[in-house]
Z-matrix of the N, CA and C atoms (Angstrom, degrees):
N
C 1 1.466
C 2 1.505 1 109.53
N 3 1.305 2 115.58 1 151.64
C 4 1.443 3 124.14 2 173.19
C 5 1.520 4 107.87 3 -141.21
N 6 1.282 5 117.06 4 170.26
C 7 1.461 6 123.20 5 174.86
C 8 1.508 7 109.20 6 -107.47
N 9 1.320 8 115.34 7 149.81
C 10 1.486 9 122.90 8 178.59
C 11 1.493 10 108.14 9 -133.23
N 12 1.335 11 114.88 10 165.03
C 13 1.460 12 122.57 11 171.84
C 14 1.498 13 106.97 12 -107.11
N 15 1.330 14 116.76 13 133.35
C 16 1.483 15 118.85 14 177.84
C 17 1.532 16 110.22 15 -108.24
N 18 1.325 17 116.07 16 -171.16
C 19 1.472 18 121.10 17 -172.48
C 20 1.514 19 113.21 18 -68.30
N 21 1.289 20 120.28 19 -6.91
C 22 1.477 21 120.42 20 175.10
C 23 1.536 22 111.56 21 -62.98
N 24 1.347 23 116.03 22 -22.23
C 25 1.480 24 119.72 23 -179.89
C 26 1.528 25 112.89 24 -78.68
N 27 1.327 26 116.30 25 -25.93
C 28 1.468 27 120.04 26 -175.73
C 29 1.516 28 111.07 27 -60.40
N 30 1.334 29 114.68 28 133.80
C 31 1.467 30 123.72 29 179.90
C 32 1.519 31 113.25 30 69.62
N 33 1.314 32 117.46 31 7.42
C 34 1.485 33 121.92 32 173.77
C 35 1.507 34 109.37 33 -116.36
N 36 1.341 35 116.57 34 -59.87
C 37 1.447 36 126.12 35 178.24
C 38 1.534 37 113.48 36 51.19
N 39 1.301 38 114.77 37 54.54
C 40 1.469 39 120.29 38 170.62
C 41 1.528 40 104.97 39 -70.08
N 42 1.312 41 117.69 40 142.78
C 43 1.478 42 121.50 41 -175.54
C 44 1.520 43 111.10 42 -120.46
N 45 1.299 44 118.16 43 20.01
C 46 1.478 45 121.80 44 178.04
C 47 1.550 46 110.81 45 -57.51
N 48 1.304 47 115.50 46 -31.40
C 49 1.466 48 123.52 47 -174.56
C 50 1.522 49 112.44 48 -68.83
N 51 1.312 50 117.92 49 -32.47
C 52 1.484 51 119.47 50 -169.51
C 53 1.524 52 112.48 51 -69.24
N 54 1.314 53 117.77 52 -32.23
C 55 1.458 54 119.58 53 -177.83
C 56 1.512 55 114.55 54 -74.84
N 57 1.319 56 118.10 55 -19.67
C 58 1.442 57 120.37 56 179.00
C 59 1.517 58 113.97 57 -93.48
N 60 1.331 59 116.33 58 -11.07
C 61 1.449 60 121.58 59 -176.94
C 62 1.544 61 109.38 60 -70.37
N 63 1.345 62 118.49 61 121.83
C 64 1.451 63 120.40 62 -177.03
C 65 1.537 64 113.49 63 -79.57
N 66 1.345 65 117.43 64 -11.86
C 67 1.459 66 120.24 65 -176.62
C 68 1.532 67 113.87 66 -119.09
N 69 1.318 68 118.12 67 5.74
C 70 1.466 69 122.45 68 176.39
C 71 1.540 70 112.41 69 53.38
N 72 1.332 71 116.21 70 54.95
C 73 1.480 72 120.34 71 -176.79
C 74 1.509 73 113.40 72 -105.24
N 75 1.362 74 116.81 73 15.73
C 76 1.468 75 120.44 74 175.42
C 77 1.513 76 110.10 75 -94.51
N 78 1.346 77 114.44 76 143.45
C 79 1.442 78 120.96 77 -179.95
C 80 1.514 79 108.24 78 -132.06
N 81 1.360 80 115.65 79 143.41
C 82 1.442 81 121.59 80 -168.62
C 83 1.540 82 112.98 81 -108.19
N 84 1.349 83 112.89 82 123.34
C 85 1.452 84 119.47 83 168.49
C 86 1.505 85 110.00 84 -98.64
N 87 1.286 86 116.65 85 178.36
C 88 1.478 87 122.34 86 -179.30
C 89 1.519 88 110.92 87 -55.19
N 90 1.350 89 117.34 88 -43.07
C 91 1.473 90 118.35 89 -175.99
C 92 1.506 91 114.39 90 -134.69
N 93 1.326 92 117.85 91 24.73
C 94 1.454 93 120.78 92 172.75
C 95 1.548 94 109.13 93 -167.06
N 96 1.337 95 113.98 94 170.62
C 97 1.438 96 121.89 95 174.81
C 98 1.487 97 109.88 96 -114.51
N 99 1.332 98 118.81 97 157.80
C 100 1.458 99 124.10 98 171.12
C 101 1.523 100 108.91 99 -133.57
N 102 1.303 101 117.47 100 163.46
C 103 1.436 102 123.72 101 175.97
C 104 1.536 103 107.02 102 -115.18
N 105 1.346 104 115.96 103 133.06
C 106 1.479 105 118.08 104 175.90
C 107 1.533 106 106.61 105 -75.77
N 108 1.333 107 117.42 106 114.17
C 109 1.468 108 120.19 107 -174.23
C 110 1.514 109 114.03 108 -65.44
N 111 1.326 110 118.98 109 -22.26
C 112 1.435 111 121.52 110 178.35
C 113 1.519 112 113.63 111 -84.72
N 114 1.332 113 116.39 112 -13.77
C 115 1.479 114 121.43 113 178.21
C 116 1.515 115 112.19 114 -99.77
N 117 1.341 116 117.31 115 -24.78
C 118 1.447 117 121.37 116 179.96
C 119 1.533 118 110.65 117 -61.62
N 120 1.321 119 116.29 118 134.31
C 121 1.468 120 120.30 119 179.92
C 122 1.525 121 112.95 120 -100.96
N 123 1.329 122 115.22 121 11.68
C 124 1.460 123 121.31 122 174.61
C 125 1.529 124 114.06 123 62.93
N 126 1.298 125 116.85 124 29.71
C 127 1.473 126 118.93 125 -178.26
C 128 1.521 127 111.93 126 -76.36
N 129 1.345 128 116.73 127 -29.74
C 130 1.464 129 120.97 128 174.19
C 131 1.521 130 114.21 129 81.82
N 132 1.328 131 119.85 130 5.50
C 133 1.488 132 119.43 131 -178.57
C 134 1.501 133 111.90 132 -69.49
N 135 1.333 134 118.36 133 -21.85
C 136 1.464 135 121.64 134 -178.51
C 137 1.530 136 113.12 135 -76.53
N 138 1.329 137 116.12 136 -33.24
C 139 1.468 138 120.75 137 -171.42
C 140 1.527 139 113.22 138 -56.23
N 141 1.324 140 119.67 139 -48.29
C 142 1.477 141 117.73 140 -179.00
C 143 1.525 142 113.74 141 -73.03
N 144 1.312 143 117.38 142 -13.02
C 145 1.470 144 121.06 143 179.49
C 146 1.512 145 114.97 144 -78.27
N 147 1.321 146 116.74 145 -14.43
C 148 1.486 147 121.28 146 -174.64
C 149 1.513 148 112.19 147 -85.62
N 150 1.334 149 117.19 148 112.11
C 151 1.454 150 120.67 149 179.21
C 152 1.529 151 113.83 150 -65.53
N 153 1.334 152 117.36 151 -22.77
C 154 1.472 153 121.67 152 -177.50
C 155 1.540 154 111.66 153 -94.11
N 156 1.308 155 117.21 154 1.85
C 157 1.469 156 120.19 155 -179.07
C 158 1.539 157 111.68 156 55.12
N 159 1.340 158 115.63 157 43.11
C 160 1.447 159 121.19 158 -174.79
C 161 1.541 160 112.99 159 -99.92
N 162 1.331 161 118.03 160 -6.41
C 163 1.465 162 120.66 161 179.31
C 164 1.483 163 107.90 162 -100.09
N 165 1.350 164 115.61 163 122.17
C 166 1.451 165 121.11 164 -173.44
C 167 1.552 166 109.32 165 -132.20
N 168 1.340 167 116.85 166 150.18
C 169 1.451 168 119.41 167 173.47
C 170 1.535 169 109.65 168 -71.24
N 171 1.309 170 116.16 169 150.33
C 172 1.484 171 119.54 170 -178.07
C 173 1.519 172 112.81 171 -75.01
N 174 1.300 173 117.01 172 1.65
C 175 1.464 174 121.44 173 179.85
C 176 1.546 175 111.65 174 -87.20
N 177 1.309 176 118.32 175 -6.17
C 178 1.466 177 120.95 176 -179.92
C 179 1.531 178 110.36 177 -77.72
N 180 1.330 179 116.01 178 155.76
C 181 1.472 180 119.52 179 176.90
C 182 1.513 181 112.83 180 -55.01
N 183 1.297 182 117.11 181 141.52
C 184 1.490 183 123.82 182 179.05
C 185 1.511 184 113.60 183 66.11
N 186 1.317 185 118.21 184 13.62
C 187 1.471 186 119.45 185 -178.74
C 188 1.519 187 111.79 186 -74.36
N 189 1.320 188 118.13 187 -27.03
C 190 1.474 189 120.91 188 -176.67
C 191 1.518 190 112.96 189 -53.21
N 192 1.351 191 117.10 190 -43.75
C 193 1.468 192 119.82 191 177.69
C 194 1.511 193 111.87 192 -61.33
N 195 1.347 194 116.21 193 -33.27
C 196 1.469 195 118.48 194 -179.72
C 197 1.525 196 110.87 195 -78.50
N 198 1.320 197 118.53 196 -29.25
C 199 1.476 198 119.64 197 173.42
C 200 1.514 199 109.53 198 -59.64
N 201 1.311 200 117.87 199 -46.86
C 202 1.458 201 120.98 200 -179.57
C 203 1.532 202 110.54 201 -67.80
N 204 1.322 203 117.71 202 -39.43
C 205 1.455 204 121.86 203 177.56
C 206 1.525 205 109.68 204 -60.63
N 207 1.332 206 117.76 205 -47.81
C 208 1.476 207 122.07 206 179.86
C 209 1.542 208 109.80 207 -62.59
N 210 1.333 209 117.86 208 -43.02
C 211 1.463 210 120.29 209 179.99
C 212 1.523 211 110.51 210 -61.48
N 213 1.322 212 116.76 211 -46.76
C 214 1.484 213 121.49 212 -177.53
C 215 1.531 214 110.34 213 -57.94
N 216 1.293 215 116.76 214 -51.91
C 217 1.468 216 119.02 215 -174.13
C 218 1.520 217 113.20 216 -77.88
N 219 1.306 218 118.28 217 -28.00
C 220 1.463 219 118.93 218 175.81
C 221 1.537 220 112.03 219 -66.86
N 222 1.326 221 116.01 220 -21.37
C 223 1.479 222 119.19 221 176.28
C 224 1.498 223 112.21 222 -87.86
N 225 1.338 224 118.20 223 -5.99
C 226 1.456 225 123.56 224 179.72
C 227 1.548 226 113.59 225 -110.61
N 228 1.303 227 115.87 226 -26.73
C 229 1.461 228 119.91 227 -174.54
C 230 1.543 229 112.69 228 -103.24
N 231 1.339 230 117.61 229 159.67
C 232 1.449 231 120.84 230 -179.89
C 233 1.547 232 113.15 231 -77.14
N 234 1.304 233 114.34 232 151.65
C 235 1.475 234 120.33 233 177.38
C 236 1.515 235 109.35 234 -66.79
N 237 1.305 236 117.08 235 147.64
C 238 1.453 237 122.84 236 176.14
C 239 1.534 238 107.86 237 -128.03
N 240 1.331 239 117.45 238 127.81
C 241 1.458 240 121.01 239 178.93
C 242 1.528 241 112.92 240 -128.03
N 243 1.344 242 116.05 241 -3.92
C 244 1.469 243 120.93 242 -177.00
C 245 1.509 244 109.59 243 -115.89
N 246 1.313 245 115.99 244 132.67
C 247 1.488 246 121.65 245 178.99
C 248 1.513 247 109.79 246 -66.01
N 249 1.343 248 114.36 247 137.94
C 250 1.484 249 121.63 248 178.01
C 251 1.548 250 105.50 249 -129.30
N 252 1.318 251 114.27 250 170.98
C 253 1.458 252 119.65 251 176.17
C 254 1.523 253 110.18 252 -67.57
N 255 1.300 254 117.10 253 145.21
C 256 1.455 255 120.98 254 176.56
C 257 1.540 256 108.84 255 -67.54
N 258 1.302 257 116.71 256 168.13
C 259 1.460 258 120.52 257 177.59
C 260 1.511 259 110.77 258 -65.12
N 261 1.319 260 118.17 259 149.67
C 262 1.502 261 121.37 260 -176.07
C 263 1.540 262 111.90 261 -56.50
N 264 1.326 263 118.58 262 -34.24
C 265 1.469 264 121.15 263 -177.44
C 266 1.526 265 112.13 264 -89.63
N 267 1.301 266 119.85 265 8.58
C 268 1.452 267 122.35 266 -173.65
C 269 1.523 268 113.90 267 -54.30
N 270 1.329 269 117.99 268 -49.01
C 271 1.454 270 120.73 269 -179.39
C 272 1.533 271 112.02 270 -60.98
N 273 1.329 272 115.63 271 -38.71
C 274 1.449 273 120.80 272 -179.13
C 275 1.534 274 112.67 273 -71.46
N 276 1.350 275 116.37 274 -36.72
C 277 1.470 276 121.33 275 -175.34
C 278 1.532 277 113.20 276 -89.44
N 279 1.318 278 117.63 277 -14.98
C 280 1.470 279 120.53 278 -177.34
C 281 1.525 280 111.20 279 -58.73
N 282 1.319 281 116.19 280 122.34
C 283 1.447 282 121.52 281 178.74
C 284 1.505 283 115.56 282 88.54
N 285 1.332 284 116.48 283 -4.91
C 286 1.479 285 121.28 284 179.59
C 287 1.543 286 108.65 285 -67.32
N 288 1.308 287 116.61 286 141.57
C 289 1.469 288 121.96 287 177.40
C 290 1.538 289 110.39 288 -89.85
N 291 1.337 290 115.98 289 154.25
C 292 1.473 291 120.79 290 175.02
C 293 1.500 292 114.63 291 76.95
N 294 1.329 293 118.46 292 21.67
C 295 1.443 294 119.99 293 -176.00
C 296 1.543 295 114.57 294 -69.49
N 297 1.306 296 117.64 295 -25.43
C 298 1.457 297 120.23 296 178.88
C 299 1.524 298 109.69 297 -61.46
N 300 1.315 299 117.24 298 -48.46
C 301 1.438 300 122.80 299 -178.38
C 302 1.510 301 112.36 300 -73.94
N 303 1.321 302 119.02 301 -31.23
C 304 1.461 303 122.13 302 -175.12
C 305 1.522 304 113.71 303 -85.85
N 306 1.350 305 117.50 304 -39.56
C 307 1.450 306 118.70 305 -166.08
C 308 1.523 307 116.87 306 -127.07
N 309 1.312 308 119.20 307 -14.58
C 310 1.454 309 121.25 308 -171.31
C 311 1.534 310 112.98 309 -59.12
N 312 1.308 311 115.65 310 135.48
C 313 1.469 312 123.40 311 177.92
C 314 1.554 313 108.23 312 -121.53
N 315 1.301 314 117.92 313 133.27
C 316 1.451 315 122.70 314 176.33
C 317 1.526 316 112.18 315 -81.25
N 318 1.318 317 116.73 316 -9.44
C 319 1.459 318 119.92 317 -177.46
C 320 1.534 319 111.49 318 -65.11
N 321 1.321 320 117.01 319 141.69
C 322 1.448 321 119.62 320 177.72
C 323 1.517 322 113.00 321 -70.72
N 324 1.347 323 114.65 322 156.07
C 325 1.450 324 120.37 323 171.80
C 326 1.504 325 109.20 324 -86.81
N 327 1.288 326 116.22 325 -167.91
C 328 1.476 327 122.29 326 -179.53
C 329 1.505 328 113.08 327 -84.46
N 330 1.351 329 117.25 328 -23.02
C 331 1.447 330 119.60 329 -174.87
C 332 1.514 331 110.66 330 69.75
N 333 1.321 332 115.25 331 -170.63
C 334 1.477 333 118.73 332 176.02
C 335 1.501 334 114.45 333 114.10
């Protein structure tokens, strides 16, 4: 098992999870984070830290597409290990449906 980030993170990008990760497997895009599924050690400490409930185990239904999504972008984006402020629209976008189609950006974040 591994953990992945799903579309609940898009347009929110809370980073509470990155500071508790013991293996630094989070990667930062312009408006979301992903977890490298091959680096995640399945410890689960990040999952309860996410205010947007965007970190899910790969055993959930439809998780396979998110495993590949996380793998793809973790190989393109910089690693992030330091907590940053969430995006300005995070409270407004939290829980919104259809964020992948509406807001997702392939651009990398700053990392750090």
